[in-house]
C-alpha angles and dihedrals in degrees: 000000000000115000133185100232124202103253141179094010137128109243128190116200119201119186150166087229117071123221090245094058116138096218131065115284129203091201095053089052090049089051091053092049094047088048090070089074107015147042112259135204111189112197112211119221106275121237115264127206097248093051089050092053098041104032105032093144095049110119092230091051090049091051092052091047092052089054093047096047103036108008091247110163091352089146118016125188097219091182136333110313093003121100128179116208125204101196114230095227142082119227119214120246102236106154091110092067108104100195112089097206093051092043092050092050092052092042089055089054088054090049090050092053091052094043091052090056093045092050090051090055091045090054094044092052093043093238117170138178086022126201109209116201117191115202104217096300103133091163107053090025098045096108102022094107090067096035105044121072096247135132097205129034117198122185116207111205111190104148137039096239095170089080090066114090095231092062100043098087099056103000102093092055095043097045095047090048092050093048092050092047097049120100087224140351127218126192137185097228139040090237093059091043090056089049093049094048090067086074106022125032090201093073120132136185105226094176128229126293128210133193106230098178095109093042098059098056124098111256116210103173140064118223113247096235094057099043097087097040113113117255141264096059126203104199141197130182126190142056109338096217131166092224093051108032124065103226092187090057091052090052092048092052091048092052097044097042103040092155089063131071123228112211120193116191121189144060115305121224121228093248095058107099097227091164089068089064103039094089091060107096092201096056116087128186109199096177131217118347126184113257094248091059097052096085090058089058095042090055088070096046111106092194128014119214140195104193098184123182108232113245142119091280097055098035094081100018114123107227105216090185089072090064089049092050092048092046086061089051092243126153109248131208117188144165112266112253132155092255092048092059087084088070097046097113091052105034137042112247119200131200097199144014094262091058090045093058094040091053094049089049091050093051094047093047095055111033093155091063101036102032103040121137091254091053091047092050092051091054093047093048091051094048091051091062088071102071129148089241089061093046095048090044089057089048089056093049090050092047095053091043089055099038096090091050097051099083091049091050092050091052090053092051098053110124116213112258093234090056091051090052090051091051092050093048092049093046094051092046093051092046091053091048091049093051091049089051092052091048093051092046093055092041098053106021 
């Protein structure tokens, strides 16, 4: 398919996920694809006050501190036309503040600190006519459209973050405001596009990309930590997170299919009750593995699974791991969600745990039928339609389709200057009153 790619532009990428993340990152892959035609500044996640106090010895925290104190690695040329910025600022941790008007005033101060650093890098690199793409950060990026020297502001919505407890206090207000304010919104699923269009008519589903380089090579070795695990293997790769993975479903599979091994590969979040599974001899946690090693493990999976817990987060979440499983030609069994319906002709989608186990049993009992070369080739061919080139091509098409509307939208969104002054005056007054209240409380109580 012919796309109209964004070319010969200066692009600033702003994300929740830092460049030095250990896990796979959509936004890093987007950066690498945009880099084929443009100059890129990737802004690393700035250090926040809580992380500084709680995780002082974390390597990422130390890197940010070195930049803040001494300017070390403040702006790194990762490769030609790609720079990584470690902002020389600390943002305050303010999510505990219950009052919206006070929170918003302080959040704007945080945004200003970040924008100041980004603008310094833009000037140093000689960037002009900048496209700013915000990867789902409606908190630190809430006011960047007005504060960063950019001509176009694109918001990339790829997860339903409002389902996470941290975002529920201020998130609905901040996300809706960011969506309305953006020149355009792009998503990686039709479900999220539908959600975004409630606030911004210029919302487009650009699909999900996947880097298949490591999945198309011949693999001639078996990793040491999987060699002695009993076959057949039911495998999962990805973040083992309590708000994504159905732990009760894992337990049910382990109990019903005791002759099989369940292998979970990926970092485990602190909320996932791993102790509840340790007494199962057929459940194995192999931990984080670099992305280029995952295919070697998947090769020895007899069935690949995506046992998602059903909630607002997973309903519209695009599971990139499914493309990776299919690129290896593997049979896939997954929880039925709206986003997973895209894969229905090539994966088995289950509404409950009974169907999940029955489907795995069916696939393992008849490998000739369900794992033939023709079936493998169909899965691989489908997965390869989801490349980053396709996704970024659709981004370009959406951008040029929207370009002529941007100036009109910006005119409609101009807030009268007198109203802005009133908001600022009210915010400052309430903040002062709040601080006085806190002082009196600690003084007398």
